[in-house]
C-alpha positions in Angstrom: 29.6 36.3 -58.0 30.5 39.4 -59.9 32.5 39.0 -63.0 36.2 39.8 -62.7 37.1 43.2 -64.1 38.3 43.1 -67.7 39.9 46.5 -67.5 43.4 46.6 -69.2 46.4 48.4 -67.9 46.3 52.1 -68.7 47.8 53.0 -72.0 50.8 55.3 -71.8 52.2 58.2 -73.9 55.7 57.9 -75.4 57.0 59.7 -72.3 55.4 57.1 -70.0 52.6 59.1 -68.5 49.1 57.5 -68.4 45.8 58.5 -70.0 43.5 58.3 -66.9 40.4 59.2 -68.9 40.9 56.5 -71.6 40.6 52.8 -71.5 41.2 50.4 -74.3 40.0 46.8 -74.6 41.1 44.2 -77.1 38.4 41.6 -77.7 40.8 38.7 -77.7 42.0 39.7 -74.2 38.5 40.0 -72.6 37.5 37.5 -70.0 34.0 36.2 -70.7 32.1 34.8 -67.7 28.7 33.1 -67.6 25.9 35.6 -68.4 23.9 36.2 -65.2 22.2 39.6 -65.7 19.0 38.5 -64.1 20.4 36.6 -61.1 21.2 33.2 -62.5 23.4 31.9 -65.2 22.0 31.5 -68.7 23.2 28.4 -70.5 25.4 29.1 -73.6 25.6 32.9 -73.0 28.8 34.6 -71.7 29.6 38.2 -71.2 32.4 40.7 -70.6 31.1 43.9 -68.9 33.3 46.8 -69.8 31.5 49.9 -68.6 28.3 48.2 -67.6 26.9 49.2 -64.1 24.6 46.4 -62.7 22.8 48.8 -60.3 21.7 51.3 -62.9 21.5 48.9 -65.8 23.5 51.3 -68.0 26.6 50.8 -70.0 28.3 48.5 -72.4 29.2 44.9 -72.5 30.3 42.2 -75.0 28.1 39.1 -75.2 28.9 35.8 -76.7 26.1 33.3 -77.7 27.4 29.8 -78.1 25.6 27.8 -80.8 22.0 27.2 -79.6 22.2 30.0 -76.9 18.9 31.8 -76.1 18.6 35.0 -74.0 16.2 35.5 -71.2 12.9 37.0 -72.3 13.1 40.6 -71.0 11.5 44.1 -71.2 13.6 47.2 -71.8 13.1 50.3 -69.7 15.6 52.2 -71.9 17.1 51.6 -75.3 19.1 48.4 -76.0 21.5 48.8 -78.9 23.9 46.2 -80.2 26.3 45.6 -83.0 26.8 42.0 -84.3 30.6 41.4 -84.7 30.4 37.8 -85.9 27.7 35.2 -86.4 24.0 36.0 -86.2 21.1 36.1 -83.7 17.4 35.7 -84.4 14.8 37.6 -82.4 11.8 35.6 -81.2 9.7 36.8 -84.1 12.1 35.3 -86.7 14.0 38.5 -87.7 17.7 37.7 -88.1 20.5 40.1 -87.3 23.9 39.2 -89.0 27.5 40.4 -88.6 27.7 44.0 -89.5 24.1 44.9 -88.4 23.6 47.6 -85.8 20.2 47.2 -84.0 18.4 49.7 -81.8 15.5 48.3 -79.7 13.1 50.9 -78.2 12.1 51.2 -74.5 9.1 49.1 -73.5 10.0 46.3 -76.0 9.6 42.7 -74.7 11.7 40.1 -76.6 14.4 37.5 -76.5 17.0 36.3 -79.0 18.4 33.0 -80.1 21.6 32.1 -82.0 21.6 28.7 -83.8 25.2 29.0 -84.9 26.7 31.4 -82.2 27.4 35.1 -82.2 29.6 37.8 -80.7 28.2 41.2 -80.2 28.7 44.4 -78.2 25.7 45.9 -76.5 24.7 49.2 -74.9 21.9 49.7 -72.4 20.5 53.1 -71.4 18.4 51.7 -68.4 17.6 48.6 -66.6 15.7 45.6 -68.0 13.5 43.1 -66.2 13.0 39.4 -66.8 9.5 38.5 -68.1 7.2 36.3 -66.1 6.1 33.0 -67.7 3.2 33.6 -70.1 3.8 37.3 -70.4 3.1 38.7 -73.9 6.0 39.5 -76.1 6.4 42.4 -78.6 6.1 41.6 -82.3 4.0 38.4 -81.9 4.7 34.9 -80.7 8.0 33.1 -81.1 8.7 31.5 -84.4 11.1 28.6 -85.0 11.3 27.1 -81.4 8.9 26.2 -78.7 7.8 28.9 -76.2 9.1 26.8 -73.2 12.7 27.0 -74.6 13.5 30.4 -73.1 14.4 31.1 -69.5 11.3 32.9 -68.3 11.2 33.9 -64.7 9.3 31.3 -62.7 5.8 32.3 -61.4 5.8 32.7 -57.6 
């Protein structure tokens, strides 16, 4: 099931005309739905796609990690960039990104992130990603701080 649109009513000028080429979102008004980027819901992750296009894998979305949430191990075909609004996430290699950090992850990178205390971030993708298969090697070394079986690897067929 596709997430319901979170697009707001069009802003208007003082004379009542609309700005058809501008959309404005207020974080508190976004509807977050279960994160299902790779075909199934990921426990403790919720998102609000704003300009994200599922077919092309391009665009922007907000993502909320509930405490203990872990993303699906994935590989980037384009850049993944995100800004941490609140909380913190830790990449599989132990590097922590905190509120106020802007992170740019290069194409080809294979990783996943975890948030022990929860986080809210806005993310931009420039191309599709793919979920990693179980046992597939990650960038930057092996996971540190939690067991490898914790993430949601794609099941081997």
